[in-house]
C-alpha positions as CSV (number, residue, x, y, z in Angstrom):
1,M,-44.4,12.1,7.5
2,A,-46.1,10.9,10.7
3,R,-44.7,12.5,13.9
4,S,-42.8,9.2,15.0
5,G,-41.1,9.2,11.6
6,M,-40.2,12.7,11.9
7,Q,-38.6,11.9,15.3
8,K,-36.6,9.0,14.0
9,M,-35.4,11.3,11.2
10,K,-34.6,14.0,13.7
11,I,-31.9,12.1,15.7
12,L,-30.4,10.8,12.5
13,L,-29.9,14.4,11.2
14,V,-28.4,15.5,14.5
15,M,-26.1,12.4,14.2
16,R,-25.1,13.4,10.7
17,E,-24.6,17.2,11.6
18,L,-22.2,16.2,14.4
19,L,-20.3,13.6,12.4
20,E,-19.8,15.7,9.3
21,K,-19.4,19.3,10.7
22,T,-17.7,19.0,14.2
23,D,-14.3,18.4,15.6
24,E,-12.5,19.7,18.8
25,F,-11.8,23.2,17.0
26,H,-15.4,23.3,15.4
27,P,-18.0,22.4,18.0
28,I,-21.8,23.1,17.2
29,T,-24.4,24.7,19.7
30,T,-27.9,23.2,20.4
31,T,-29.1,26.4,18.9
32,E,-27.4,25.8,15.6
33,L,-28.9,22.2,15.8
34,V,-32.3,23.5,16.4
35,S,-31.8,25.9,13.4
36,M,-30.5,22.8,11.2
37,L,-33.6,20.8,12.2
38,E,-35.9,23.6,11.2
39,R,-34.3,24.0,7.7
40,N,-35.3,20.4,7.4
41,G,-38.9,20.8,8.3
42,I,-38.5,19.5,11.8
43,A,-39.6,21.5,14.8
44,A,-37.6,20.9,17.8
45,E,-36.8,22.4,21.3
46,R,-33.2,22.6,22.9
47,K,-34.4,20.2,25.6
48,S,-35.1,17.5,22.8
49,V,-31.7,17.9,21.2
50,Y,-29.9,17.4,24.6
51,H,-31.9,14.2,24.8
52,D,-31.0,13.1,21.4
53,I,-27.1,13.8,22.1
54,E,-27.3,11.7,25.2
55,I,-29.0,8.7,23.2
56,L,-26.2,9.1,20.7
57,K,-23.5,9.0,23.6
58,K,-25.2,5.9,24.8
59,F,-25.2,4.5,21.4
60,G,-21.3,4.7,21.3
61,I,-20.6,8.1,19.6
62,D,-17.9,10.0,21.4
63,I,-19.4,13.4,21.8
64,E,-17.9,16.1,24.1
65,N,-19.4,19.3,25.3
66,R,-16.7,22.2,25.1
67,R,-17.4,24.8,27.7
68,E,-14.9,27.3,26.7
69,Q,-15.1,29.4,23.4
70,P,-15.8,28.4,20.8
71,S,-18.4,26.4,22.9
72,G,-20.8,23.4,21.9
73,Y,-20.9,19.9,21.1
74,Y,-18.4,18.0,19.0
75,V,-17.2,14.4,18.1
76,S,-13.9,13.9,20.0
77,S,-13.0,10.4,18.5
78,R,-13.6,8.4,15.5
79,D,-12.8,5.2,13.9
80,F,-9.7,6.9,12.3
81,E,-7.7,9.7,14.2
82,F,-6.9,12.6,11.9
83,P,-3.2,11.9,11.6
84,E,-4.2,8.3,10.5
85,L,-6.3,9.7,7.8
86,K,-3.5,11.7,6.6
87,L,-1.2,8.8,6.5
88,L,-3.6,6.8,4.4
89,V,-4.2,9.7,2.0
90,D,-0.5,10.0,1.5
91,A,-0.1,6.2,0.9
92,V,-3.1,6.4,-1.8
93,Q,-1.4,9.4,-3.6
94,C,2.1,8.0,-3.7
95,A,0.9,4.4,-4.5
96,R,2.0,3.9,-8.1
97,F,-0.1,1.0,-8.8
98,I,-3.4,3.0,-8.1
99,T,-4.6,4.9,-11.0
100,R,-5.1,8.6,-10.6
101,K,-9.0,8.3,-11.0
102,K,-9.1,5.6,-8.4
103,S,-6.8,7.5,-6.1
104,E,-9.1,10.6,-6.2
105,E,-12.1,8.2,-5.6
106,L,-10.5,6.6,-2.5
107,I,-9.3,9.9,-1.1
108,R,-13.0,11.3,-1.4
109,K,-14.1,8.3,0.8
110,L,-11.6,8.8,3.3
111,E,-12.6,12.5,3.6
112,K,-16.0,11.3,4.8
113,L,-14.4,9.5,7.8
114,A,-13.4,13.1,9.0
115,S,-15.3,16.3,9.8
116,K,-15.5,18.7,7.0
117,E,-12.9,21.1,8.1
118,E,-10.5,18.1,8.6
119,A,-11.6,17.0,5.1
120,R,-10.4,20.4,3.7
121,Q,-6.9,19.7,5.3
122,L,-6.8,16.2,3.6
123,Q,-7.5,18.0,0.3
124,R,-4.5,20.1,0.9
125,Q,-2.5,16.9,0.6
126,V,-0.4,17.5,-2.6
127,F,0.2,14.9,-5.4
128,V,3.6,14.3,-6.0
129,L,4.6,16.5,-9.2
130,N,4.5,14.5,-12.5
131,R,3.8,11.2,-10.4
132,I,3.8,8.3,-12.5
133,K,0.5,6.3,-11.9
134,T,-0.4,3.0,-13.7
135,K,-3.1,3.4,-16.5
136,N,-4.6,-0.1,-15.7
137,E,-7.8,0.6,-14.1
138,N,-8.4,-3.2,-13.5
139,I,-5.7,-3.5,-11.0
140,Y,-7.9,-2.5,-8.2
141,Y,-10.2,-5.5,-8.9
142,S,-7.4,-7.9,-9.7
143,V,-5.9,-7.4,-6.4
144,D,-9.3,-8.3,-4.9
145,Q,-9.8,-11.3,-7.3
146,I,-6.1,-12.6,-6.2
147,H,-7.1,-12.4,-2.5
148,T,-10.5,-14.1,-3.2
149,A,-8.7,-16.9,-5.1
150,I,-6.1,-17.3,-2.1
151,A,-9.1,-17.4,0.4
152,Q,-10.8,-20.1,-1.9
153,N,-7.6,-22.0,-2.4
154,A,-8.1,-21.7,-6.1
155,K,-5.8,-21.2,-9.1
156,I,-5.9,-18.1,-11.4
157,R,-5.5,-17.6,-15.1
158,F,-4.5,-14.3,-16.8
159,Q,-2.6,-13.0,-19.9
160,Y,0.6,-11.1,-19.2
161,Y,1.9,-8.2,-21.2
162,E,5.1,-6.1,-21.6
163,W,5.7,-2.8,-23.4
164,T,7.2,-2.6,-27.0
165,I,9.6,0.2,-28.2
166,S,6.4,1.7,-30.0
167,K,4.7,2.2,-26.5
168,K,2.1,-0.6,-27.2
169,I,1.1,-3.6,-25.2
170,H,2.6,-7.0,-26.4
171,L,0.9,-10.1,-24.9
172,R,3.8,-12.5,-23.7
173,K,3.7,-16.1,-24.8
174,N,1.8,-15.0,-27.8
175,G,-1.3,-14.2,-25.8
176,M,-1.5,-17.7,-24.1
177,F,-2.9,-17.7,-20.6
178,Y,-0.6,-18.3,-17.6
179,E,-2.3,-20.7,-15.0
180,I,-0.8,-20.0,-11.6
181,S,-1.5,-21.0,-8.0
182,P,-1.6,-17.5,-6.0
183,W,0.0,-17.7,-2.4
184,A,0.8,-14.2,-1.7
185,L,0.5,-10.5,-2.6
186,T,3.2,-8.1,-1.8
187,W,3.9,-4.4,-2.6
188,D,7.6,-3.9,-3.4
189,D,9.5,-1.1,-5.5
190,E,6.2,0.8,-5.9
191,N,4.4,-2.0,-7.5
192,Y,2.1,-4.8,-6.3
193,Y,3.2,-8.3,-7.2
194,M,1.4,-11.6,-6.9
195,V,3.7,-14.5,-5.7
196,G,2.6,-17.8,-6.9
197,Y,3.4,-21.3,-7.9
198,D,4.1,-22.2,-11.6
199,P,3.3,-25.8,-12.3
200,Q,5.3,-25.8,-15.7
201,G,8.4,-24.6,-14.1
202,K,7.7,-26.3,-10.7
203,M,9.0,-23.1,-9.0
204,I,7.9,-20.0,-7.1
205,K,7.6,-17.0,-9.5
206,H,6.2,-13.4,-9.1
207,Y,4.1,-11.3,-11.5
208,R,3.3,-7.5,-11.5
209,V,-0.5,-7.3,-11.1
210,D,-0.9,-4.1,-13.2
211,K,0.5,-6.2,-16.2
212,M,-2.1,-8.8,-15.7
213,L,-5.2,-8.9,-18.2
214,K,-8.3,-10.8,-18.2
215,L,-7.8,-12.4,-14.8
216,Q,-10.2,-15.3,-13.8
217,I,-10.4,-17.5,-10.8
218,L,-10.6,-21.1,-11.8
219,R,-12.5,-23.9,-10.0
220,V,-9.1,-25.9,-9.6
221,P,-7.3,-26.1,-6.3
222,R,-4.0,-24.6,-5.8
223,E,-0.8,-26.4,-6.2
224,G,2.7,-25.7,-4.5
225,R,1.4,-26.0,-0.8
226,E,4.7,-27.8,0.2
227,L,6.8,-25.2,-1.3
228,F,4.9,-22.4,0.4
229,S,4.5,-24.3,3.8
230,K,7.6,-22.6,4.9
231,F,7.7,-19.6,2.6
232,D,8.6,-16.3,4.2
233,I,7.3,-13.5,2.0
234,A,9.7,-10.9,3.7
235,S,12.6,-12.9,3.0
236,Y,11.7,-13.5,-0.5
237,T,11.4,-9.8,-1.4
238,Q,14.5,-9.0,0.6
239,K,16.5,-11.1,-1.8
240,M,15.0,-9.3,-4.8
241,F,16.3,-6.2,-6.2
242,G,13.4,-4.4,-8.0
243,M,11.6,-7.8,-7.8
244,F,13.9,-9.0,-10.6
245,G,14.8,-12.5,-10.5
246,G,18.2,-14.1,-10.9
247,T,20.4,-16.8,-9.4
248,E,20.2,-17.0,-5.6
249,E,23.6,-16.8,-3.8
250,T,25.2,-16.5,-0.5
251,V,27.2,-13.2,-0.8
252,R,29.9,-11.6,1.4
253,L,30.0,-7.9,1.2
254,V,32.6,-5.6,2.6
255,C,31.6,-2.1,3.3
256,N,32.8,1.1,4.8
257,N,31.3,1.9,8.2
258,E,29.2,4.8,7.0
259,L,27.1,2.3,4.9
260,I,25.8,0.3,7.9
261,G,22.6,2.2,7.9
262,V,22.1,1.3,4.1
263,M,22.8,-2.3,4.9
264,I,20.2,-2.5,7.7
265,D,17.6,-0.6,5.8
266,R,17.9,-3.3,3.0
267,F,18.7,-6.6,5.0
268,G,17.2,-5.8,8.4
269,K,18.7,-5.5,11.9
270,E,19.2,-9.3,12.2
271,I,22.1,-9.5,9.8
272,P,25.4,-10.5,11.5
273,I,28.0,-7.8,11.4
274,Y,31.5,-8.7,11.3
275,P,34.0,-5.8,11.9
276,Q,37.0,-5.6,9.4
277,G,39.4,-3.2,11.1
278,E,38.5,0.2,12.2
279,N,36.7,1.5,9.2
280,Q,34.8,-1.4,7.5
281,F,32.7,-4.3,8.4
282,A,31.4,-7.5,6.5
283,I,28.0,-9.0,6.1
284,V,27.0,-12.3,4.5
285,V,23.6,-12.2,2.9
286,R,21.4,-14.3,0.6
287,V,20.5,-12.4,-2.7
288,N,19.3,-13.0,-6.2
289,V,22.2,-12.1,-8.2
290,S,21.0,-9.9,-11.2
291,Q,21.6,-6.7,-13.1
292,H,19.5,-4.9,-10.5
293,F,21.7,-6.2,-7.7
294,Y,24.8,-5.1,-9.5
295,G,23.1,-1.6,-10.2
296,W,22.5,-1.2,-6.4
297,L,26.2,-2.1,-5.6
298,F,27.4,0.5,-8.3
299,A,25.1,3.2,-6.9
300,L,27.1,2.7,-3.6
301,G,30.4,3.3,-5.4
302,N,33.7,2.2,-3.7
303,G,32.1,2.2,-0.3
304,V,31.2,-1.6,-0.9
305,R,32.9,-4.6,-2.6
306,I,32.0,-8.2,-3.3
307,E,34.4,-10.5,-1.5
308,S,32.9,-13.7,-2.2
309,P,32.1,-16.0,-3.9
310,D,34.5,-15.6,-6.9
311,R,32.0,-16.4,-9.5
312,V,30.0,-13.4,-8.4
313,V,32.8,-11.2,-8.3
314,E,33.8,-12.3,-12.0
315,Q,30.2,-11.7,-13.1
316,F,30.3,-8.1,-11.5
317,K,33.6,-7.4,-13.3
318,K,32.1,-8.7,-16.7
319,H,28.9,-6.5,-16.0
320,M,30.9,-3.4,-15.3
321,W,33.4,-4.0,-18.5
322,A,30.3,-4.5,-20.7
323,I,28.7,-1.3,-19.6
324,G,32.2,0.5,-20.1
325,Q,32.2,-0.5,-23.8
326,N,29.1,1.6,-24.2
327,Y,31.2,4.6,-23.4
328,K,34.1,4.0,-25.8
């Protein structure tokens, strides 16, 4: 390689060494950088390495010179701080909708954003034992296609499946394709959901992305713009329990005071609180009344009760009675 080419390679090797191997606690000396260059067939003096470091600093790489032991140069800040990378790794590992294989691939890419020593600490992050991960490898690309369809204002088509008792996939609607206008993606209850407009039912529906197969973007404009013009995805998911549908109702709940944190976590700090004596309070919320809503209430025991409307109270009683019949 010509001398000019070697010099261009030299500064790139210095940059790579600094980015890959250094952090505040693991600096590198100019002597070590000279030795690294020699191993790569490039003769260099310490003075020229100092010059390269100054150029890299002007280029925008945040390089500091540590005077105390261990002394040397290191990259002091990166696009992602180390605690941020830890947070991202945890999110990838815990995300149920990302397959184990894809989780490992993403984490390896995240490791490249840290020094090698920090990457080892990222590797120490432990997978949740026996964590259930989706088997659908296509979800990663389905999410991207849905985002693309939303950006292009286009409909999508897909098949949708459910599991049978024999643990086999069964296509719903006898394998017919759903044609839906996608408007939003949301991550709820450890799963990714696409929220869209169903032209047949003329209503908003949601679908689990990992249960979609053969997803395609159609060259057809989306429908449902009027419905979604005032759509609030946070409000929509807040009404759902486990993202299961149901009849939307305005429900008044009377709760023991110790459940205030549970209610705020579920419905947000903005909900009005109505004191009911010294030990209880009431809230009025919009929810989708479903078996999952009843299950959530049941888990809270006698610390909460539905006060109104009467039809929801009666439905809850019937639900509890039906469950009781299983234990006779």
